[in-house]
N, CA, C and O atoms as CSV, one atom per row, in Angstrom:
chain,resi,resn,atom,element,x,y,z
A,1,UNK,N,N,0.849,-1.162,0.000
A,1,UNK,CA,C,0.000,0.000,0.000
A,1,UNK,C,C,0.901,1.233,0.000
A,1,UNK,O,O,1.865,1.309,0.761
A,2,UNK,N,N,0.581,2.178,-0.846
A,2,UNK,CA,C,1.356,3.407,-0.896
A,2,UNK,C,C,0.990,4.276,0.300
A,2,UNK,O,O,-0.159,4.275,0.740
A,3,UNK,N,N,1.949,5.009,0.822
A,3,UNK,CA,C,1.738,5.781,2.056
A,3,UNK,C,C,0.690,6.883,1.925
A,3,UNK,O,O,0.149,7.333,2.935
A,4,UNK,N,N,0.393,7.327,0.706
A,4,UNK,CA,C,-0.639,8.361,0.545
A,4,UNK,C,C,-1.876,7.817,-0.181
A,4,UNK,O,O,-2.505,8.524,-0.968
A,5,UNK,N,N,-2.208,6.568,0.089
A,5,UNK,CA,C,-3.367,5.936,-0.550
A,5,UNK,C,C,-4.690,6.569,-0.136
A,5,UNK,O,O,-5.673,6.501,-0.874
A,6,UNK,N,N,-4.715,7.179,1.037
A,6,UNK,CA,C,-5.926,7.826,1.547
A,6,UNK,C,C,-5.511,8.894,2.547
A,6,UNK,O,O,-4.407,8.845,3.091
A,7,UNK,N,N,-6.395,9.862,2.792
A,7,UNK,CA,C,-6.083,10.899,3.781
A,7,UNK,C,C,-5.985,10.320,5.199
A,7,UNK,O,O,-6.661,9.346,5.531
A,8,UNK,N,N,-5.152,10.923,6.008
A,8,UNK,CA,C,-5.029,10.485,7.403
A,8,UNK,C,C,-6.393,10.498,8.084
A,8,UNK,O,O,-7.242,11.335,7.775
A,9,UNK,N,N,-6.600,9.565,9.013
A,9,UNK,CA,C,-7.832,9.410,9.798
A,9,UNK,C,C,-9.040,8.987,8.967
A,9,UNK,O,O,-10.171,9.097,9.440
A,10,UNK,N,N,-8.827,8.507,7.740
A,10,UNK,CA,C,-9.940,8.011,6.923
A,10,UNK,C,C,-10.464,6.704,7.501
A,10,UNK,O,O,-9.701,5.907,8.048
A,11,UNK,N,N,-11.769,6.489,7.377
A,11,UNK,CA,C,-12.374,5.210,7.730
A,11,UNK,C,C,-12.279,4.308,6.506
A,11,UNK,O,O,-12.727,4.672,5.419
A,12,UNK,N,N,-11.693,3.134,6.689
A,12,UNK,CA,C,-11.408,2.235,5.581
A,12,UNK,C,C,-12.162,0.927,5.768
A,12,UNK,O,O,-12.167,0.351,6.856
A,13,UNK,N,N,-12.799,0.465,4.696
A,13,UNK,CA,C,-13.432,-0.855,4.657
A,13,UNK,C,C,-12.533,-1.754,3.829
A,13,UNK,O,O,-12.246,-1.455,2.670
A,14,UNK,N,N,-12.090,-2.846,4.414
A,14,UNK,CA,C,-11.261,-3.820,3.712
A,14,UNK,C,C,-12.175,-4.941,3.233
A,14,UNK,O,O,-12.935,-5.507,4.018
A,15,UNK,N,N,-12.099,-5.258,1.948
A,15,UNK,CA,C,-12.934,-6.311,1.361
A,15,UNK,C,C,-12.026,-7.391,0.799
A,15,UNK,O,O,-11.064,-7.098,0.089
A,16,UNK,N,N,-12.338,-8.646,1.120
A,16,UNK,CA,C,-11.554,-9.790,0.646
A,16,UNK,C,C,-12.516,-10.911,0.279
A,16,UNK,O,O,-13.685,-10.896,0.667
A,17,UNK,N,N,-12.013,-11.876,-0.467
A,17,UNK,CA,C,-12.884,-12.960,-0.902
A,17,UNK,C,C,-13.097,-14.028,0.163
A,17,UNK,O,O,-14.189,-14.586,0.266
A,18,UNK,N,N,-12.049,-14.324,0.972
A,18,UNK,CA,C,-12.123,-15.466,1.876
A,18,UNK,C,C,-11.508,-15.141,3.233
A,18,UNK,O,O,-10.407,-14.596,3.313
A,19,UNK,N,N,-12.230,-15.480,4.293
A,19,UNK,CA,C,-11.685,-15.399,5.654
A,19,UNK,C,C,-11.436,-16.816,6.127
A,19,UNK,O,O,-12.370,-17.599,6.303
A,20,UNK,N,N,-10.163,-17.143,6.332
A,20,UNK,CA,C,-9.795,-18.453,6.860
A,20,UNK,C,C,-9.244,-18.258,8.271
A,20,UNK,O,O,-10.002,-18.286,9.240
A,21,UNK,N,N,-7.937,-18.061,8.394
A,21,UNK,CA,C,-7.334,-17.896,9.726
A,21,UNK,C,C,-7.272,-16.443,10.174
A,21,UNK,O,O,-7.050,-16.163,11.351
A,22,UNK,N,N,-7.469,-15.514,9.235
A,22,UNK,CA,C,-7.434,-14.103,9.581
A,22,UNK,C,C,-6.075,-13.447,9.418
A,22,UNK,O,O,-5.932,-12.255,9.688
A,23,UNK,N,N,-5.075,-14.202,8.982
A,23,UNK,CA,C,-3.729,-13.660,8.854
A,23,UNK,C,C,-3.607,-12.548,7.821
A,23,UNK,O,O,-3.014,-11.506,8.098
A,24,UNK,N,N,-4.160,-12.761,6.638
A,24,UNK,CA,C,-4.073,-11.739,5.584
A,24,UNK,C,C,-4.858,-10.488,5.958
A,24,UNK,O,O,-4.408,-9.369,5.714
A,25,UNK,N,N,-6.027,-10.683,6.548
A,25,UNK,CA,C,-6.847,-9.544,6.956
A,25,UNK,C,C,-6.164,-8.751,8.070
A,25,UNK,O,O,-6.215,-7.521,8.076
A,26,UNK,N,N,-5.534,-9.438,8.997
A,26,UNK,CA,C,-4.797,-8.759,10.065
A,26,UNK,C,C,-3.659,-7.935,9.479
A,26,UNK,O,O,-3.429,-6.802,9.903
A,27,UNK,N,N,-2.950,-8.493,8.512
A,27,UNK,CA,C,-1.864,-7.762,7.863
A,27,UNK,C,C,-2.390,-6.520,7.147
A,27,UNK,O,O,-1.781,-5.453,7.226
A,28,UNK,N,N,-3.512,-6.652,6.452
A,28,UNK,CA,C,-4.105,-5.510,5.755
A,28,UNK,C,C,-4.527,-4.431,6.752
A,28,UNK,O,O,-4.310,-3.243,6.510
A,29,UNK,N,N,-5.122,-4.835,7.862
A,29,UNK,CA,C,-5.526,-3.875,8.900
A,29,UNK,C,C,-4.309,-3.146,9.466
A,29,UNK,O,O,-4.360,-1.939,9.703
A,30,UNK,N,N,-3.222,-3.874,9.681
A,30,UNK,CA,C,-2.002,-3.256,10.199
A,30,UNK,C,C,-1.436,-2.236,9.219
A,30,UNK,O,O,-0.937,-1.191,9.638
A,31,UNK,N,N,-1.505,-2.524,7.914
A,31,UNK,CA,C,-1.036,-1.564,6.909
A,31,UNK,C,C,-1.879,-0.299,6.915
A,31,UNK,O,O,-1.351,0.809,6.820
A,32,UNK,N,N,-3.194,-0.468,7.027
A,32,UNK,CA,C,-4.094,0.695,7.066
A,32,UNK,C,C,-3.764,1.558,8.288
A,32,UNK,O,O,-3.655,2.779,8.179
A,33,UNK,N,N,-3.608,0.925,9.434
A,33,UNK,CA,C,-3.303,1.663,10.658
A,33,UNK,C,C,-1.943,2.359,10.565
A,33,UNK,O,O,-1.795,3.497,11.010
A,34,UNK,N,N,-0.955,1.677,9.987
A,34,UNK,CA,C,0.385,2.260,9.835
A,34,UNK,C,C,0.356,3.488,8.928
A,34,UNK,O,O,1.133,4.426,9.110
A,35,UNK,N,N,-0.556,3.470,7.942
A,35,UNK,CA,C,-0.677,4.601,7.013
A,35,UNK,C,C,-1.545,5.719,7.582
A,35,UNK,O,O,-1.737,6.744,6.927
A,36,UNK,N,N,-2.074,5.535,8.797
A,36,UNK,CA,C,-2.839,6.593,9.445
A,36,UNK,C,C,-4.335,6.488,9.300
A,36,UNK,O,O,-5.058,7.426,9.636
A,37,UNK,N,N,-4.814,5.358,8.803
A,37,UNK,CA,C,-6.255,5.173,8.644
A,37,UNK,C,C,-6.877,4.416,9.798
A,37,UNK,O,O,-6.181,3.892,10.667
A,38,UNK,N,N,-8.193,4.368,9.793
A,38,UNK,CA,C,-8.963,3.629,10.793
A,38,UNK,C,C,-9.741,2.536,10.066
A,38,UNK,O,O,-10.438,2.816,9.091
A,39,UNK,N,N,-9.629,1.313,10.527
A,39,UNK,CA,C,-10.353,0.208,9.903
A,39,UNK,C,C,-11.787,0.228,10.413
A,39,UNK,O,O,-12.037,-0.041,11.588
A,40,UNK,N,N,-12.733,0.548,9.525
A,40,UNK,CA,C,-14.144,0.575,9.900
A,40,UNK,C,C,-14.666,-0.850,10.059
A,40,UNK,O,O,-15.435,-1.138,10.976
A,41,UNK,N,N,-14.243,-1.745,9.156
A,41,UNK,CA,C,-14.662,-3.145,9.187
A,41,UNK,C,C,-13.901,-3.900,8.118
A,41,UNK,O,O,-13.276,-3.304,7.241
A,42,UNK,N,N,-13.961,-5.223,8.201
A,42,UNK,CA,C,-13.474,-6.072,7.119
A,42,UNK,C,C,-14.650,-6.911,6.649
A,42,UNK,O,O,-15.423,-7.417,7.463
A,43,UNK,N,N,-14.787,-7.061,5.335
A,43,UNK,CA,C,-15.912,-7.793,4.759
A,43,UNK,C,C,-15.381,-8.909,3.867
A,43,UNK,O,O,-14.378,-8.743,3.174
A,44,UNK,N,N,-16.064,-10.037,3.895
A,44,UNK,CA,C,-15.642,-11.212,3.139
A,44,UNK,C,C,-16.835,-11.802,2.400
A,44,UNK,O,O,-17.977,-11.682,2.843
A,45,UNK,N,N,-16.557,-12.438,1.269
A,45,UNK,CA,C,-17.594,-13.172,0.555
A,45,UNK,C,C,-17.833,-14.489,1.275
A,45,UNK,O,O,-18.982,-14.863,1.514
A,46,UNK,N,N,-16.755,-15.204,1.627
A,46,UNK,CA,C,-16.854,-16.525,2.257
A,46,UNK,C,C,-16.057,-16.533,3.560
A,46,UNK,O,O,-14.965,-15.970,3.637
A,47,UNK,N,N,-16.617,-17.174,4.572
A,47,UNK,CA,C,-15.915,-17.365,5.844
A,47,UNK,C,C,-15.897,-18.847,6.187
A,47,UNK,O,O,-16.939,-19.502,6.205
A,48,UNK,N,N,-14.712,-19.370,6.459
A,48,UNK,CA,C,-14.555,-20.757,6.899
A,48,UNK,C,C,-14.571,-20.769,8.424
A,48,UNK,O,O,-13.536,-20.593,9.067
A,49,UNK,N,N,-15.740,-20.977,8.987
A,49,UNK,CA,C,-15.940,-20.844,10.433
A,49,UNK,C,C,-15.010,-21.694,11.297
A,49,UNK,O,O,-14.539,-21.199,12.321
A,50,UNK,N,N,-14.716,-22.967,10.933
A,50,UNK,CA,C,-13.876,-23.781,11.824
A,50,UNK,C,C,-12.468,-23.239,12.041
A,50,UNK,O,O,-11.814,-23.614,13.014
A,51,UNK,N,N,-11.983,-22.361,11.155
A,51,UNK,CA,C,-10.616,-21.852,11.295
A,51,UNK,C,C,-10.517,-20.635,12.206
A,51,UNK,O,O,-9.416,-20.169,12.498
A,52,UNK,N,N,-11.645,-20.123,12.652
A,52,UNK,CA,C,-11.730,-19.099,13.703
A,52,UNK,C,C,-11.023,-17.771,13.380
A,52,UNK,O,O,-10.500,-17.109,14.276
A,53,UNK,N,N,-11.012,-17.395,12.109
A,53,UNK,CA,C,-10.429,-16.112,11.728
A,53,UNK,C,C,-11.207,-14.934,12.280
A,53,UNK,O,O,-10.627,-13.906,12.630
A,54,UNK,N,N,-12.536,-15.086,12.356
A,54,UNK,CA,C,-13.385,-14.017,12.899
A,54,UNK,C,C,-12.979,-13.687,14.333
A,54,UNK,O,O,-12.866,-12.516,14.693
A,55,UNK,N,N,-12.762,-14.710,15.145
A,55,UNK,CA,C,-12.395,-14.483,16.542
A,55,UNK,C,C,-11.071,-13.734,16.645
A,55,UNK,O,O,-10.906,-12.877,17.512
A,56,UNK,N,N,-10.125,-14.058,15.757
A,56,UNK,CA,C,-8.827,-13.380,15.774
A,56,UNK,C,C,-9.001,-11.894,15.486
A,56,UNK,O,O,-8.394,-11.056,16.152
A,57,UNK,N,N,-9.824,-11.569,14.500
A,57,UNK,CA,C,-10.034,-10.169,14.134
A,57,UNK,C,C,-10.848,-9.424,15.192
A,57,UNK,O,O,-10.499,-8.312,15.586
A,58,UNK,N,N,-11.930,-10.045,15.646
A,58,UNK,CA,C,-12.784,-9.382,16.636
A,58,UNK,C,C,-12.054,-9.158,17.959
A,58,UNK,O,O,-12.355,-8.203,18.676
A,59,UNK,N,N,-11.096,-10.032,18.290
A,59,UNK,CA,C,-10.330,-9.837,19.526
A,59,UNK,C,C,-9.441,-8.589,19.442
A,59,UNK,O,O,-8.960,-8.089,20.459
A,60,UNK,N,N,-9.232,-8.094,18.212
A,60,UNK,CA,C,-8.466,-6.861,17.998
A,60,UNK,C,C,-9.394,-5.659,17.850
A,60,UNK,O,O,-8.943,-4.556,17.541
A,61,UNK,N,N,-10.690,-5.873,18.071
A,61,UNK,CA,C,-11.653,-4.777,17.986
A,61,UNK,C,C,-12.094,-4.456,16.572
A,61,UNK,O,O,-12.584,-3.356,16.314
A,62,UNK,N,N,-11.929,-5.399,15.648
A,62,UNK,CA,C,-12.272,-5.185,14.244
A,62,UNK,C,C,-13.626,-5.814,13.951
A,62,UNK,O,O,-13.860,-6.978,14.274
A,63,UNK,N,N,-14.519,-5.035,13.335
A,63,UNK,CA,C,-15.831,-5.549,12.953
A,63,UNK,C,C,-15.686,-6.431,11.710
A,63,UNK,O,O,-14.977,-6.069,10.770
A,64,UNK,N,N,-16.360,-7.591,11.706
A,64,UNK,CA,C,-16.270,-8.552,10.616
A,64,UNK,C,C,-17.667,-8.816,10.049
A,64,UNK,O,O,-18.626,-9.029,10.791
A,65,UNK,N,N,-17.758,-8.797,8.708
A,65,UNK,CA,C,-19.004,-9.097,8.010
A,65,UNK,C,C,-18.696,-10.128,6.939
A,65,UNK,O,O,-17.732,-9.966,6.190
A,66,UNK,N,N,-19.501,-11.194,6.851
A,66,UNK,CA,C,-19.327,-12.223,5.829
A,66,UNK,C,C,-20.668,-12.547,5.183
A,66,UNK,O,O,-21.708,-12.536,5.842
A,67,UNK,N,N,-20.631,-12.837,3.882
A,67,UNK,CA,C,-21.860,-13.168,3.162
A,67,UNK,C,C,-22.233,-14.636,3.303
A,67,UNK,O,O,-23.403,-14.958,3.508
A,68,UNK,N,N,-21.252,-15.535,3.196
A,68,UNK,CA,C,-21.486,-16.975,3.270
A,68,UNK,C,C,-20.621,-17.596,4.341
A,68,UNK,O,O,-19.461,-17.218,4.507
A,69,UNK,N,N,-21.181,-18.552,5.072
A,69,UNK,CA,C,-20.432,-19.261,6.102
A,69,UNK,C,C,-20.388,-20.745,5.761
A,69,UNK,O,O,-21.399,-21.345,5.396
A,70,UNK,N,N,-19.200,-21.323,5.886
A,70,UNK,CA,C,-19.040,-22.775,5.740
A,70,UNK,C,C,-18.586,-23.311,7.083
A,70,UNK,O,O,-17.576,-22.869,7.630
A,71,UNK,N,N,-19.340,-24.267,7.611
A,71,UNK,CA,C,-19.042,-24.831,8.931
A,71,UNK,C,C,-18.260,-26.129,8.859
A,71,UNK,O,O,-17.703,-26.573,9.863
A,72,UNK,N,N,-18.210,-26.746,7.678
A,72,UNK,CA,C,-17.433,-27.987,7.512
A,72,UNK,C,C,-16.691,-27.900,6.195
A,72,UNK,O,O,-17.009,-27.085,5.329
A,73,UNK,N,N,-15.691,-28.762,6.065
A,73,UNK,CA,C,-14.918,-28.790,4.816
A,73,UNK,C,C,-15.287,-30.008,4.024
A,73,UNK,O,O,-14.751,-30.223,2.937
């Protein structure tokens, strides 16, 4: 992410296709925060519930929204 991708203190929505363990989303949130933004939420098309990525993100105070949930593989 370029350092001037958005104005400082902007509210940012991160959108991704898949939430598994939450590692990529956590990294994206850290980049937004490092650049001076505020993560409003992260949104996913699919969430793999057994891998508990939502819990990892929510424990950091990040709001999570998913369209589809898969409970088994």
